[in-house]
C-alpha positions as CSV (number, residue, x, y, z in Angstrom):
1,M,-10.0,-3.0,9.6
2,P,-9.0,-0.7,12.8
3,L,-5.6,0.5,12.3
4,P,-2.9,2.0,14.7
5,Y,-2.1,5.8,14.8
6,V,1.0,5.9,12.7
7,L,3.6,8.6,13.5
8,L,6.5,8.9,10.9
9,S,9.6,9.9,12.8
10,A,12.5,11.3,10.8
11,A,15.7,13.8,11.0
12,V,17.0,15.2,7.5
13,S,19.7,17.3,6.3
14,L,18.8,20.8,4.8
15,D,18.9,19.3,1.4
16,G,16.7,16.3,2.2
17,Y,18.9,13.5,2.9
18,L,18.7,10.8,5.9
19,D,22.5,10.0,5.7
20,D,25.4,10.4,3.7
21,T,27.5,7.7,2.1
22,G,30.3,7.2,4.6
23,P,31.0,4.0,6.6
24,E,29.6,5.6,9.8
25,R,25.9,6.7,10.2
26,L,25.5,10.7,10.0
27,L,24.1,11.9,13.2
28,L,21.5,14.6,12.0
29,S,19.9,15.0,15.4
30,S,21.1,16.9,18.4
31,P,21.3,15.3,22.1
32,A,18.4,17.0,23.3
33,D,16.5,15.5,20.1
34,F,17.9,12.2,20.8
35,D,16.3,12.4,24.2
36,R,12.9,13.8,22.6
37,V,12.7,10.6,20.4
38,D,13.4,8.5,23.2
39,E,10.5,9.8,25.1
40,V,8.2,9.4,21.9
41,R,9.4,5.8,22.0
42,A,8.4,5.4,25.3
43,S,5.0,6.5,24.6
44,V,4.3,4.2,21.8
45,D,3.2,0.4,21.7
46,A,5.5,-0.4,18.7
47,I,8.5,0.9,16.6
48,L,8.9,-0.2,13.1
49,V,11.9,0.2,10.9
50,G,12.5,-1.4,7.5
51,A,15.0,-4.6,6.6
52,G,17.0,-1.7,4.9
53,T,17.5,0.4,8.1
54,I,18.6,-2.5,10.0
55,R,21.5,-3.7,7.5
56,A,22.5,-0.1,7.1
57,D,22.3,1.3,10.8
58,N,22.3,-2.1,12.9
59,P,19.9,-0.3,15.6
60,R,18.8,-1.4,18.8
61,L,16.1,0.8,18.9
62,L,15.4,0.8,22.8
63,V,14.1,3.0,25.3
64,N,17.2,4.0,26.8
65,S,15.8,6.3,29.9
66,P,15.5,3.9,32.9
67,A,12.8,6.2,34.4
68,R,10.7,6.0,31.2
69,R,11.0,2.0,30.9
70,A,9.9,2.2,34.6
71,A,7.1,4.2,34.0
72,R,5.9,1.8,31.4
73,I,6.2,-1.2,33.6
74,S,4.2,0.8,36.4
75,A,1.5,1.7,33.7
76,G,1.0,-2.1,33.0
77,R,2.9,-2.1,29.7
78,P,6.0,-3.9,28.7
79,E,9.3,-2.4,29.3
80,Y,9.9,-1.9,25.8
81,P,7.8,-1.4,22.7
82,L,7.2,-4.3,20.5
83,K,9.9,-4.1,17.6
84,V,8.9,-4.6,14.2
85,T,10.3,-4.8,10.8
86,V,9.5,-5.7,7.1
87,S,11.2,-7.4,4.5
88,G,10.1,-8.5,1.2
89,S,12.9,-11.1,0.6
90,G,13.0,-12.4,4.2
91,E,16.8,-12.1,4.2
92,L,17.9,-10.9,7.6
93,D,20.9,-11.1,9.6
94,A,20.2,-13.0,12.8
95,G,23.0,-11.6,14.6
96,A,22.0,-8.1,14.0
97,N,21.3,-6.0,17.4
98,F,17.5,-5.6,16.3
99,W,17.1,-9.3,17.5
100,H,19.2,-9.4,20.7
101,T,18.0,-6.3,22.5
102,G,14.7,-4.9,24.0
103,G,11.5,-7.0,24.1
104,E,9.2,-8.9,21.7
105,K,9.9,-8.9,17.9
106,V,7.7,-9.3,14.8
107,V,8.8,-9.5,11.2
108,Y,6.4,-8.9,8.2
109,T,7.1,-10.4,4.9
110,T,5.9,-12.1,2.1
111,E,5.0,-16.2,1.9
112,K,8.4,-16.9,0.4
113,G,10.1,-14.8,2.8
114,A,8.4,-16.1,5.7
115,R,10.2,-19.4,4.9
116,R,13.6,-17.9,4.5
117,A,13.0,-15.9,7.9
118,R,12.1,-18.8,9.9
119,A,14.8,-21.0,8.5
120,A,17.3,-18.1,9.6
121,G,16.3,-18.8,13.1
122,L,15.4,-15.4,13.9
123,A,14.2,-14.4,17.6
124,A,10.9,-13.2,16.3
125,D,7.4,-14.0,15.3
126,V,7.6,-14.4,11.5
127,V,4.3,-13.3,9.8
128,G,3.9,-14.0,6.0
129,L,1.3,-11.4,4.3
130,G,0.9,-13.4,1.1
131,P,2.4,-13.0,-2.3
132,G,3.3,-9.4,-1.5
133,L,3.6,-7.0,1.1
134,D,0.2,-5.3,1.9
135,W,0.3,-2.2,4.4
136,R,-3.2,-2.3,5.3
137,L,-2.9,-6.1,6.5
138,L,0.3,-5.3,8.2
139,L,-1.1,-2.4,10.3
140,A,-4.5,-4.2,11.0
141,D,-2.6,-7.3,12.3
142,L,-0.4,-4.9,14.6
143,H,-3.8,-3.7,15.8
144,S,-5.0,-7.0,16.7
145,R,-1.9,-7.4,18.8
146,G,-2.7,-4.5,21.0
147,V,-0.9,-2.0,19.0
148,R,-2.5,1.6,19.1
149,R,0.4,3.8,18.4
150,L,3.0,2.7,16.0
151,M,6.4,4.8,15.5
152,V,7.8,4.2,12.2
153,E,11.7,5.2,11.9
154,G,12.3,4.4,8.6
155,G,13.8,4.1,6.1
156,G,12.8,6.4,3.4
157,R,11.3,3.8,1.3
158,V,9.3,2.9,4.1
159,H,8.0,6.4,4.8
160,T,7.3,6.9,1.3
161,Q,5.2,3.8,0.8
162,L,3.1,4.9,4.0
163,L,2.6,8.4,3.0
164,Q,1.7,7.4,-0.8
165,E,-1.0,5.0,0.6
166,G,-2.3,7.6,2.9
167,L,-1.8,5.6,6.2
168,A,0.5,8.0,8.0
169,D,-1.3,9.9,10.4
170,E,1.6,12.1,11.7
171,L,5.0,13.3,10.4
172,Q,7.5,14.3,13.0
173,L,10.5,15.6,10.9
174,V,13.5,17.2,12.3
175,L,15.9,19.4,10.0
176,A,19.4,19.5,10.8
177,P,21.3,22.6,9.7
178,L,23.9,20.9,7.3
179,F,24.1,19.7,3.7
180,V,24.9,16.4,2.2
181,G,24.8,17.1,-1.5
182,D,25.7,13.4,-2.4
183,P,23.0,11.9,-5.2
184,S,23.9,8.9,-4.4
185,A,23.2,9.4,-0.5
186,P,19.5,8.0,0.7
187,R,16.7,10.6,0.7
188,L,13.7,10.7,3.0
189,F,11.1,10.7,0.5
190,G,11.2,9.1,-3.2
191,P,9.2,9.7,-6.2
192,G,5.3,8.7,-6.9
193,G,2.0,9.7,-6.3
194,Y,1.3,11.3,-2.9
195,Q,-2.0,12.0,-1.3
196,R,-3.4,15.5,-2.4
197,G,-3.5,18.7,-0.5
198,R,-1.3,20.5,2.0
199,L,-0.1,18.9,5.1
200,R,-1.2,21.0,8.4
201,L,1.6,22.1,10.7
202,V,0.7,21.6,14.1
203,E,4.1,22.2,15.9
204,S,7.4,23.9,15.2
205,R,9.9,23.9,17.9
206,R,13.6,24.7,18.2
207,I,15.7,22.0,19.9
208,E,19.3,23.0,20.4
209,D,20.3,23.6,16.8
210,V,17.5,21.8,14.9
211,V,14.0,22.1,14.1
212,L,11.2,19.8,15.1
213,M,8.2,20.0,12.7
214,R,5.0,18.2,13.3
215,Y,2.5,17.8,10.3
216,L,-0.7,16.0,9.9
217,P,-2.0,14.7,6.6
218,T,-5.4,16.5,5.8
219,A,-6.6,15.1,2.6
220,P,-9.7,12.8,2.6
221,G,-9.7,9.3,0.7
222,V,-11.3,8.6,-2.4
223,G,-14.2,6.5,-2.7
224,P,-14.4,3.6,-0.5
225,R,-10.5,3.6,0.2
226,T,-9.6,5.6,3.6
227,T,-6.8,7.5,4.7
228,A,-5.6,8.6,8.0
229,A,-7.0,11.9,7.4
230,D,-10.3,10.4,7.1
231,R,-9.6,9.0,10.9
232,H,-8.8,12.7,11.9
233,W,-11.9,14.4,10.5
234,L,-14.2,11.9,12.1
235,R,-12.5,12.0,15.2
236,L,-13.2,15.9,15.1
237,A,-16.8,15.4,14.1
238,C,-17.1,13.1,17.5
239,E,-15.6,15.9,19.3
240,L,-18.1,18.3,17.7
241,A,-21.0,16.0,19.0
242,E,-19.9,16.5,22.6
243,L,-20.8,20.2,22.2
244,C,-24.4,19.5,21.4
245,P,-27.0,21.0,24.3
246,P,-28.7,17.9,25.7
247,S,-31.8,16.5,24.4
248,R,-34.1,13.7,25.5
249,T,-35.8,13.5,21.8
250,A,-32.7,13.6,19.7
251,F,-29.1,12.6,19.2
252,S,-26.0,14.6,19.7
253,V,-24.2,14.7,16.3
254,G,-21.1,16.5,14.7
255,A,-20.2,16.9,11.3
256,V,-17.3,18.5,9.2
257,V,-17.6,19.0,5.2
258,V,-14.0,18.7,3.6
259,A,-12.8,19.3,0.5
260,A,-10.6,16.9,-1.8
261,D,-7.3,18.6,-0.8
262,G,-7.9,18.6,3.0
263,T,-9.4,22.3,3.3
264,E,-12.2,22.3,5.8
265,L,-15.3,24.1,4.4
266,A,-17.7,24.1,7.3
267,R,-18.7,22.2,10.7
268,G,-21.4,21.8,12.5
269,H,-23.5,20.2,15.3
270,S,-26.8,19.2,16.7
271,R,-29.0,22.0,18.0
272,E,-26.3,24.7,17.2
273,G,-26.9,28.3,17.8
274,D,-30.6,29.1,18.3
275,D,-32.2,26.3,16.5
276,P,-33.2,23.6,18.6
277,M,-34.2,21.5,15.7
278,V,-31.3,21.7,13.5
279,H,-29.0,18.3,12.6
280,A,-25.4,18.3,12.3
281,E,-25.1,17.9,8.6
282,E,-27.8,20.4,8.3
283,A,-25.9,23.0,10.5
284,A,-22.5,22.4,8.6
285,L,-24.0,22.5,5.0
286,A,-25.9,25.8,5.9
287,K,-22.5,27.2,6.3
288,A,-20.9,26.1,3.0
289,D,-21.3,28.1,-0.3
290,P,-23.9,26.1,-2.3
291,G,-21.8,27.4,-5.4
292,D,-18.5,26.0,-4.1
293,P,-17.5,23.5,-6.9
294,R,-15.4,21.9,-4.4
295,L,-18.4,20.2,-2.8
296,A,-18.8,17.8,-5.9
297,S,-15.2,16.1,-4.5
298,A,-15.8,16.9,-0.8
299,T,-16.5,14.3,2.1
300,V,-19.1,14.9,4.8
301,Y,-17.9,13.6,8.2
302,S,-20.7,12.6,10.4
303,S,-20.6,10.9,13.9
304,L,-24.0,9.5,13.3
305,E,-25.2,8.1,9.8
306,P,-27.2,11.0,8.2
307,C,-31.0,10.6,8.8
308,A,-33.1,9.5,5.9
309,R,-36.2,10.4,7.6
310,R,-37.0,13.2,10.2
311,A,-40.3,15.0,11.6
312,S,-38.7,18.0,12.6
313,R,-38.0,19.2,8.9
314,P,-39.3,18.1,5.5
315,V,-35.8,17.4,4.1
316,P,-33.7,14.5,5.7
317,C,-29.6,15.1,6.0
318,A,-29.0,12.5,3.4
319,R,-31.1,14.3,0.9
320,L,-29.6,17.5,2.0
321,I,-25.9,16.0,1.3
322,L,-26.9,14.8,-2.3
323,E,-28.6,18.0,-3.2
324,A,-25.4,19.7,-2.1
325,G,-23.5,17.7,-4.8
326,V,-21.7,15.6,-2.1
327,R,-20.8,12.2,-3.1
328,R,-18.9,10.8,-0.1
329,V,-19.6,10.4,3.4
330,V,-17.9,9.0,6.6
331,T,-19.7,8.1,9.6
332,A,-18.8,6.2,12.7
333,W,-22.2,4.8,13.8
334,R,-25.3,3.6,12.0
335,E,-28.6,5.3,13.6
336,P,-30.5,3.0,15.7
337,D,-34.4,2.8,15.8
338,T,-34.4,4.9,19.0
339,F,-36.4,7.8,17.2
340,V,-37.0,6.6,13.5
341,A,-37.6,3.0,12.8
342,D,-35.7,1.4,10.1
343,A,-33.5,4.4,9.6
344,D,-31.1,3.8,6.6
345,G,-29.6,7.0,5.7
346,S,-26.5,5.0,4.3
347,G,-28.8,3.2,2.0
348,L,-30.5,6.4,0.3
349,L,-27.1,8.1,-0.2
350,A,-25.6,4.7,-1.8
351,S,-28.9,4.4,-4.0
352,A,-28.0,7.9,-5.4
353,G,-24.4,6.8,-6.1
354,A,-22.5,8.1,-3.0
355,D,-19.8,6.4,-1.4
356,V,-20.6,5.6,2.4
357,V,-17.9,4.5,4.5
358,L,-18.2,3.1,8.1
359,L,-15.3,3.4,10.4
360,P,-16.8,1.2,13.5
361,E,-13.8,2.0,15.7
362,F,-15.2,5.6,16.4
363,E,-18.5,4.0,17.3
364,D,-17.9,4.4,21.1
365,R,-16.9,7.9,20.5
366,A,-19.8,8.6,18.7
367,K,-22.2,7.1,21.2
368,A,-20.6,8.8,24.1
369,P,-22.8,11.9,24.4
370,N,-25.8,9.9,23.6
371,T,-25.8,7.5,26.4
372,H,-28.7,9.0,28.1
373,V,-31.1,8.2,25.2
374,L,-29.9,4.8,24.3
375,P,-31.8,1.5,25.6
């Protein structure tokens, strides 16, 4: 199921708290950072908060800048992003600011919660997800509504669940120069099992007296279950395919080999270097240490399904992957019969016990450098 790009946004104290226990909301960001948040809001298709945040903060979740709203309208977008909330119980105050400001709203809840929310007369589209809340179904439904970028502004439970399920593409964290120190105050992240590996820091910026840090998760999924990091690495593989020298007799493909903790082990692309016959997976695996124990739990990302047969070399890429010990492959596009009839690298891999994950939302990106050889 295609999912939106999920951006988690939060400001915390130095000791990791989202708020204190006072009657008024603790302002952690600086004025300049509030303006930055407004800019991010203007760039997304939807903003999501949990029902607890609506009860505690009564937010409006608006794009405050008239110029940014005007820019959205001139670009053919709604003046305000879609506003989204999640409530297991469906118990929501119909008088809250959330329902009476901005544009369209949607509530995701359970079947039982949906009946309660509809009875409350909320000014929103109410969606029952079933007996429980399923984040993947929720995100897939948002994608079907045209949401490609989703900003999540809390609370801590929502952030925790999305990170633990590997569904967050990016974390934008603002660190405020103060302490809360109250163990009963809400924290950003709760206990539980998080995805493996270190997050990658892609930006660190001082904004008045706070610091913005942007992190991307890097750890691949396990088996057929995907994470946001799988999309990141497959996107990189598609970018590598664009580096291939053009050919009329072979596809342009990019590949990346990634350890279970999110460490990149190798990358490659078709016809790399001085070898006009080398395939992307072959080029990448040639750079990896064959004795590296991390290969057994690594993932190979390839913009095109690894080949099962080839004329230029005796060993196809699917076989090279298996011989390297890798048992998980994520790809964007099944190989067409352009050069090899009945190509089925996925079948070869699966018959040897490997997990093959297809993310068709990247198919057009994978095809882009190959349009000159396609029918």
